[in-house]
Backbone as a printed PyTorch tensor [residue, N CA C, xyz], in Angstrom:
tensor([[[ -6.6110,   3.6580, -15.6410],
         [ -6.0900,   4.1220, -14.4360],
         [ -4.5050,   3.5190, -14.3970]],

        [[ -3.5380,   4.3400, -14.0270],
         [ -2.2000,   3.9970, -14.1550],
         [ -1.9180,   3.4820, -12.8430]],

        [[ -0.6370,   3.0870, -12.4820],
         [  0.0060,   2.5040, -11.1750],
         [ -0.1750,   3.6510, -10.2350]],

        [[  0.1990,   4.8900, -10.3460],
         [  0.2640,   5.8550,  -9.3460],
         [ -1.1370,   6.2090,  -8.9160]],

        [[ -2.0630,   6.1430,  -9.7310],
         [ -3.4750,   6.4500,  -9.5490],
         [ -3.9090,   5.4240,  -8.5960]],

        [[ -3.7500,   4.1270,  -8.9770],
         [ -4.1430,   3.0150,  -8.1920],
         [ -3.6350,   3.0520,  -6.9000]],

        [[ -2.2280,   3.3010,  -6.8420],
         [ -1.6300,   3.1760,  -5.4450],
         [ -2.1690,   4.3200,  -4.5030]],

        [[ -2.2740,   5.5400,  -5.1330],
         [ -2.7960,   6.5700,  -4.3190],
         [ -4.3890,   6.4230,  -3.7520]],

        [[ -5.1990,   5.5840,  -4.8160],
         [ -6.4950,   5.2200,  -4.2920],
         [ -6.5650,   4.1990,  -3.3100]],

        [[ -5.4860,   3.1560,  -3.4770],
         [ -5.4390,   2.4220,  -2.2640],
         [ -5.1190,   2.8560,  -0.9990]],

        [[ -4.1080,   3.8090,  -1.1080],
         [ -3.7620,   4.4900,   0.4030],
         [ -5.0050,   5.2800,   0.7830]],

        [[ -5.7370,   5.8610,  -0.1080],
         [ -7.0120,   6.6350,   0.5040],
         [ -8.0680,   5.6980,   0.9530]],

        [[ -8.1540,   4.5600,   0.3010],
         [ -9.2140,   3.6660,   0.9940],
         [ -8.7330,   3.0980,   2.3260]],

        [[ -7.4000,   2.9260,   2.5190],
         [ -6.9240,   2.5090,   3.7600],
         [ -7.2860,   3.6010,   4.9850]],

        [[ -7.1810,   4.9140,   4.4480],
         [ -7.4530,   5.9420,   5.4940],
         [ -8.9040,   6.0940,   5.7120]],

        [[ -9.6130,   5.6400,   4.7780],
         [-11.2790,   5.8520,   5.0560],
         [-11.7200,   4.6270,   5.5470]],

        [[-10.6470,   3.4750,   5.9800],
         [-11.3590,   2.2150,   6.6340],
         [-12.1050,   1.3880,   5.7540]],

        [[-11.9000,   1.2490,   4.4610],
         [-12.6180,   0.5800,   3.5060],
         [-11.7340,  -0.7390,   3.4370]],

        [[-11.7910,  -1.5830,   4.4990],
         [-10.9970,  -2.7200,   4.5660],
         [-11.0680,  -3.8100,   3.5400]],

        [[-12.3980,  -4.1900,   3.2180],
         [-12.5210,  -5.2040,   2.1660],
         [-12.0530,  -4.7070,   0.8480]],

        [[-12.0810,  -3.4800,   0.6540],
         [-11.4970,  -2.9660,  -0.8210],
         [ -9.9330,  -3.1300,  -0.7220]],

        [[ -9.3950,  -2.6080,   0.3930],
         [ -7.9830,  -2.6110,   0.3800],
         [ -7.3450,  -4.0130,   0.3880]],

        [[ -8.0640,  -4.9840,   0.9240],
         [ -7.6030,  -6.4230,   0.9850],
         [ -7.7690,  -6.8620,  -0.2830]],

        [[ -8.7470,  -6.5230,  -1.0730],
         [ -8.9530,  -6.9410,  -2.4690],
         [ -7.8720,  -6.4470,  -3.4680]],

        [[ -7.1830,  -5.4280,  -3.0050],
         [ -5.9570,  -4.8030,  -3.8900],
         [ -4.8320,  -5.7080,  -3.7270]],

        [[ -4.7440,  -6.6890,  -2.7030],
         [ -3.4860,  -7.4900,  -2.4700],
         [ -3.6200,  -8.8940,  -3.1680]],

        [[ -2.6660,  -9.2250,  -3.7570],
         [ -2.4110, -10.6990,  -4.0530],
         [ -2.3800, -11.5100,  -2.5550]],

        [[ -2.5380, -12.7070,  -2.6710],
         [ -2.2300, -13.6330,  -1.2790],
         [ -0.8940, -13.5660,  -0.7140]],

        [[ -0.0180, -13.3880,  -1.4690],
         [  1.4190, -13.2770,  -1.2450],
         [  1.4830, -11.8730,  -0.2220]],

        [[  1.2710, -11.0360,  -1.0400],
         [  1.3360,  -9.5950,  -0.2840],
         [  0.3880,  -9.5100,   1.0350]],

        [[ -0.9110, -10.1480,   0.8560],
         [ -1.7670, -10.2420,   2.1790],
         [ -0.8690, -10.9220,   3.1180]],

        [[ -0.1870, -11.8870,   3.0740],
         [  0.4580, -12.5630,   4.0430],
         [  1.7100, -11.5860,   4.6120]],

        [[  1.9140, -10.8120,   3.9110],
         [  3.1410,  -9.8980,   4.3640],
         [  2.7830,  -8.5750,   5.2590]],

        [[  1.3350,  -8.4970,   5.0820],
         [  0.7010,  -7.1650,   5.6400],
         [  0.7520,  -7.3410,   7.2720]],

        [[  0.3790,  -8.4090,   7.6820],
         [  0.0780,  -8.4830,   9.2510],
         [  1.3740,  -7.8580,   9.9970]],

        [[  2.7070,  -8.3260,   9.7740],
         [  3.7640,  -7.9410,  10.5070],
         [  4.3310,  -6.6560,  10.3770]],

        [[  3.9820,  -5.9700,   8.9620],
         [  4.2340,  -4.5150,   8.6540],
         [  3.3130,  -3.6550,   9.5150]],

        [[  1.9140,  -3.9670,   9.7330],
         [  1.0260,  -3.2430,  10.3700],
         [  1.0940,  -3.2470,  11.7790]],

        [[  2.0090,  -4.2440,  12.4410],
         [  2.1610,  -4.3530,  13.9310],
         [  2.7270,  -2.9770,  14.3570]],

        [[  1.9100,  -2.4930,  15.4030],
         [  2.2630,  -0.9980,  16.0430],
         [  1.9670,  -0.0860,  15.1130]],

        [[  1.2720,  -0.2120,  14.0880],
         [  0.7410,   1.1060,  13.2860],
         [ -0.2240,   1.9020,  13.9260]],

        [[ -0.5090,   3.0210,  13.6420],
         [ -1.5340,   3.7670,  14.1740],
         [ -2.6440,   3.2260,  13.7150]],

        [[ -3.6510,   3.3910,  14.6110],
         [ -5.0710,   2.8470,  14.3010],
         [ -6.1230,   3.9080,  14.9570]],

        [[ -6.9310,   4.5630,  14.0620],
         [ -6.9490,   4.5050,  12.5750],
         [ -6.0740,   5.2750,  11.7350]],

        [[ -5.7050,   4.8140,  10.6550],
         [ -5.0390,   5.4220,   9.6190],
         [ -5.7670,   6.8070,   9.3980]],

        [[ -5.1070,   7.9050,   9.2220],
         [ -5.8080,   9.1230,   8.7760],
         [ -5.2180,   9.8820,   7.5230]],

        [[ -3.8120,   9.8510,   7.5370],
         [ -3.2220,  10.4100,   6.3390],
         [ -2.1830,   9.4610,   5.6540]],

        [[ -1.8150,   9.9080,   4.5270],
         [ -0.8120,   8.9560,   3.6010],
         [ -0.0720,   9.9650,   2.7480]],

        [[  1.1170,   9.3380,   2.3670],
         [  1.8850,   9.9800,   1.3660],
         [  2.2470,   8.8520,   0.5500]],

        [[  2.1850,   9.1170,  -0.8770],
         [  2.8270,   8.0140,  -1.7670],
         [  3.6330,   8.6220,  -2.7640]],

        [[  4.9980,   7.9340,  -2.6540],
         [  5.9170,   8.5020,  -3.4240],
         [  6.6440,   7.3620,  -4.3030]],

        [[  6.6280,   7.5770,  -5.7160],
         [  7.2630,   6.6080,  -6.4920],
         [  8.5750,   6.5530,  -6.4580]],

        [[  9.0340,   5.2330,  -6.4420],
         [ 10.4770,   4.8460,  -6.1080],
         [ 11.1740,   4.4050,  -7.3850]],

        [[ 10.6140,   3.4010,  -8.0810],
         [ 11.3970,   2.5960,  -9.2090],
         [ 10.1970,   2.1220, -10.1760]],

        [[ 10.8260,   1.8340, -11.1490],
         [ 10.0920,   0.6890, -12.2080],
         [ 11.0330,  -0.2390, -12.4630]],

        [[ 10.5730,  -1.6030, -12.2490],
         [ 11.2810,  -2.6930, -12.5520],
         [ 10.3740,  -3.5780, -13.4860]],

        [[ 10.7710,  -3.6930, -14.8630],
         [  9.9670,  -4.2050, -15.7150],
         [  8.4950,  -3.7430, -15.6930]],

        [[  7.5180,  -4.7690, -15.6080],
         [  6.0610,  -4.0600, -15.5370],
         [  5.7960,  -3.7610, -13.9890]],

        [[  6.6450,  -3.9200, -13.1710],
         [  6.2150,  -3.5580, -11.8900],
         [  6.5420,  -1.9840, -11.4390]],

        [[  5.8010,  -1.5940, -10.7040],
         [  5.9150,  -0.1570, -10.3320],
         [  6.2310,  -0.1890,  -8.4630]],

        [[  7.0510,   0.4070,  -8.1030],
         [  7.3000,   0.4980,  -6.6480],
         [  7.2460,   1.8990,  -5.9820]],

        [[  6.4740,   1.7780,  -4.9260],
         [  6.1420,   3.0870,  -4.1390],
         [  6.4470,   3.0530,  -2.8880]],

        [[  7.0340,   4.0620,  -2.2360],
         [  7.1300,   4.0690,  -0.5570],
         [  5.7630,   4.8640,  -0.1150]],

        [[  4.9620,   4.1420,   0.7400],
         [  4.0070,   4.7470,   1.2770],
         [  3.9170,   4.7980,   2.7230]],

        [[  3.6130,   6.1720,   3.2880],
         [  3.6720,   6.3430,   4.8450],
         [  2.2680,   6.7220,   5.2680]],

        [[  1.8070,   5.8740,   6.1180],
         [  0.5250,   6.2870,   6.7600],
         [  0.6290,   6.9710,   8.0130]],

        [[ -0.1670,   7.9040,   8.3970],
         [ -0.1790,   8.5610,   9.6950],
         [ -1.4990,   8.5080,  10.5610]],

        [[ -1.3180,   8.3870,  11.9030],
         [ -2.5430,   8.3030,  12.6650],
         [ -2.6980,   9.6700,  13.2520]],

        [[ -3.8000,   9.6780,  14.0740],
         [ -4.2410,  10.8660,  14.8160],
         [ -3.1380,  11.3390,  15.9190]],

        [[ -2.4970,  10.3490,  16.3010],
         [ -1.4500,  10.7840,  17.6280],
         [ -0.1890,  10.9120,  17.0360]],

        [[  0.0020,  10.9300,  15.7860],
         [  1.4940,  11.4510,  15.3900],
         [  2.2450,  10.1050,  14.7900]],

        [[  1.9130,   9.1190,  15.2240],
         [  2.5120,   7.7130,  14.9590],
         [  2.3870,   7.6870,  13.2580]],

        [[  3.3710,   6.8870,  12.6610],
         [  3.4300,   6.4720,  11.2890],
         [  3.9520,   5.3350,  11.1300]],

        [[  3.5180,   4.6720,   9.9210],
         [  4.1550,   3.2410,   9.5880],
         [  4.3950,   3.3880,   8.0240]],

        [[  5.6080,   3.0250,   7.5070],
         [  5.8140,   3.0830,   6.2720],
         [  6.1110,   1.5450,   5.6570]],

        [[  5.6590,   1.6410,   4.3390],
         [  5.8830,   0.2960,   3.3230],
         [  6.4350,   0.7100,   2.2210]],

        [[  7.1000,  -0.2020,   1.6010],
         [  7.5230,  -0.3520,   0.0120],
         [  6.5190,  -1.2280,  -0.5130]],

        [[  5.8570,  -0.7560,  -1.3530],
         [  4.7070,  -1.3980,  -2.0750],
         [  4.8610,  -1.6490,  -3.3740]],

        [[  4.8690,  -2.8930,  -4.0020],
         [  5.1540,  -3.2690,  -5.4850],
         [  4.0360,  -3.4790,  -5.9980]],

        [[  3.5290,  -2.8130,  -7.1580],
         [  2.2940,  -3.0810,  -7.8960],
         [  2.6010,  -3.5580,  -9.1830]],

        [[  1.6580,  -4.5410,  -9.8540],
         [  1.9590,  -5.1730, -10.9720],
         [  0.3950,  -5.1900, -11.7330]],

        [[  0.1990,  -5.0890, -13.0440],
         [ -0.8900,  -5.2460, -13.7320],
         [ -1.1700,  -6.7120, -13.8590]],

        [[ -2.1250,  -7.2880, -13.3080],
         [ -2.4390,  -8.7170, -13.3440],
         [ -3.9130,  -8.9820, -13.9240]],

        [[ -4.0460,  -9.3850, -15.1750],
         [ -5.6810,  -9.6890, -15.7770],
         [ -6.2380,  -8.4400, -15.8130]],

        [[ -5.4860,  -7.2890, -16.4110],
         [ -6.0990,  -5.9540, -16.5700],
         [ -6.2590,  -5.1850, -15.2330]],

        [[ -6.0250,  -5.6140, -14.0320],
         [ -6.1490,  -4.6970, -12.9480],
         [ -4.8870,  -4.5840, -12.1360]],

        [[ -4.5820,  -3.4690, -11.5000],
         [ -3.6130,  -3.3840, -10.8050],
         [ -3.4870,  -4.1050,  -9.4820]],

        [[ -2.5540,  -4.7530,  -8.8490],
         [ -2.6220,  -5.4970,  -7.6420],
         [ -1.2800,  -5.2380,  -6.9890]],

        [[ -1.3990,  -5.1870,  -5.5530],
         [ -0.0930,  -5.0630,  -4.8210],
         [  0.2730,  -6.5160,  -4.7050]],

        [[  1.7160,  -6.7640,  -5.0740],
         [  2.2860,  -8.0490,  -5.2010],
         [  3.2830,  -8.1110,  -4.0330]],

        [[  3.8580,  -7.1850,  -3.5720],
         [  4.9400,  -7.4220,  -2.4820],
         [  4.8260,  -6.1020,  -1.4670]],

        [[  4.9320,  -6.2630,  -0.2550],
         [  5.0860,  -5.5600,   0.8220],
         [  6.2150,  -5.4680,   1.5010]],

        [[  7.0840,  -4.5210,   1.8020],
         [  8.2520,  -4.4910,   2.7880],
         [  8.5160,  -3.4570,   3.3640]],

        [[  9.4620,  -3.3440,   4.2910],
         [  9.8420,  -2.0820,   4.8120],
         [ 10.7170,  -1.2620,   3.9440]],

        [[ 10.4340,   0.0310,   3.7940],
         [ 11.4290,   0.6620,   2.7690],
         [ 12.9630,   0.4280,   3.3910]],

        [[ 14.0090,   0.5310,   2.6100],
         [ 15.3050,   0.5100,   2.8350],
         [ 15.8270,   1.8200,   3.2170]]])
């Protein structure tokens, strides 16, 4: 699985409500960043768009937008890195 496949799978799991699995995709640092970014996000998440943005060393950066039933959205810039043979989200922030 490459970084793009991982990121799309993660976004799909978020829209399916598979909370334990999406939290397992995050490093502790990224998990700490999640709460403020999700404040005001649509609930439940129903759609996603994953767009590759950059490659920096071994990291891959994606802009991910999640949508809800009522038309609201939340966007995040998500950085993924291969750690111990598995892709992990290592940083979350608002896209610039």
